[in-house]
C-alpha positions, 0 to 999 in steps of 0.5 A: 718301641714303634718308630715314628713315621716322620713322613706322615707327621710332616704331612700332618704338620703341613696340613695344619700350617696350611689351615692356619694360613687359610684362616689367617688370610680369610680373617685378614681379607674380611677385616680389610674388606669391612674397613673399605668404604662403599663405592656408591649407593643405588636405589631401585623401585620394584615396578615401573609405575609412577613414583610417589617418593624420589630416589633422592629421598630414599637415598638420604635414608639409605646413607643416613643423611651423610654427604655420600656413600663414599664416606661410609665404611662397610664395618659401620653398616647396620643393614637391618637398621637401614631397612627399618628406617626406609620402611618407616616412610609412609610411602614405602611398603617394604624394602631390601638393603644389601651390599654387592660384591663390588661395594655398592650399597643397594636398596630395592624398594616397593612403594605402597599402592594407593587405591583411593584418595580421602578428601576431608575438610582439613586434610587429604590422604591416600589409603593403600591396599591394606587400609593404611594411610599414605600421604599425598605426593609432591611429585605425582597424583594418583588417579583414584576415586575420591572418597568423602565422609568419615573414614577411620579405624571403625570402618576402614577395614570394611570400606577397603574391601570395596575400594580394593574390588574397584581398584582391581576391576578394569571396568569399575576402576574406569567407571567409579570416580567418587564415593561418599560415605554416609553417616549410616555407613552406606555408600553413594558412588558417582561414575565417570560418564553419566549423571546418575548416582549409585546407591550402593548401600552398606559395604556388604554382599560387595561382589554380588552388587558389583556383578549386578551393576556391571550386568545392568550397565552392559544392558543399559548401554546397548539400549541407550537408557543410562541417561534416563536415570537419576539413581541406580540402587544396588541395595537389593542383591536380587535386582537393580532398581532405577529411579528416573 
C-alpha cells in the first residue's frame, strides 16, 4: 500500500483554505461596498456649448428626485433605469451613468443639437439633427434659422436634409436666417444682410442648389449687385435666375 504524502496533502489543503478565504473576503467586501451610500452625484456635459437644460434638472433625474445622493445605497441603484430616465428628456440625445471607485454617481450627458426653430401660431419648438422635436429652453435660445409653415411627419425628413446642410456650412449658417415652407412643399428663404428672397423650390438637388447660390453670391458681392435683386431663384440647377 502506497504511503500518503502528507506534505503534499497539507499543501493542497492550504491552497483550498486560501481560496475559500479569498472568496469569503471578496464576498464580504462586495456586500459591504454595495451597502455603502453614495458620496455625491455629478453631471457633466460632453461639450462646452450653451446648455439648454441645467445640471440641476439632470441631477434630479439622476438621484430620482431624492433629497441627495448621500441617501442612496449602491445596492439600490439601477443604472440602466437612470440612463433611460435621463434619455427620456426631450433635451437629451444620450447619456452614460456609472459609479466611480470613490462612490460618485456620475452622468455624462450629450444634449440634442437644435438646427432650426419652427414657429407656429400656437407653439414653437426646435428640430434637432435627426428631425426630432426639442422644446424651447428657459435658459438659452439657440441662434438658428426660423422656420414657418407646416412641418410635420410627412415632410420633416426631407426638410431636415436642407436644415442640416445649412447648419453644417459656415457661409449658409451665417447667411440664411429664415425659411418659409409653402403649401406645395417649396421653400422661400431669407438672408441676413440683403433684402432679396431666395426661391429654393422643392427640397431636391439640395447640394447643387446651394453650390450655385454660393457661387452666385461671391460673384454678385464683388460686382456690388446684390441690392439690385428682389428674388434669387434656385429652382433650376443649371443656372441662377434673378428678378429685380
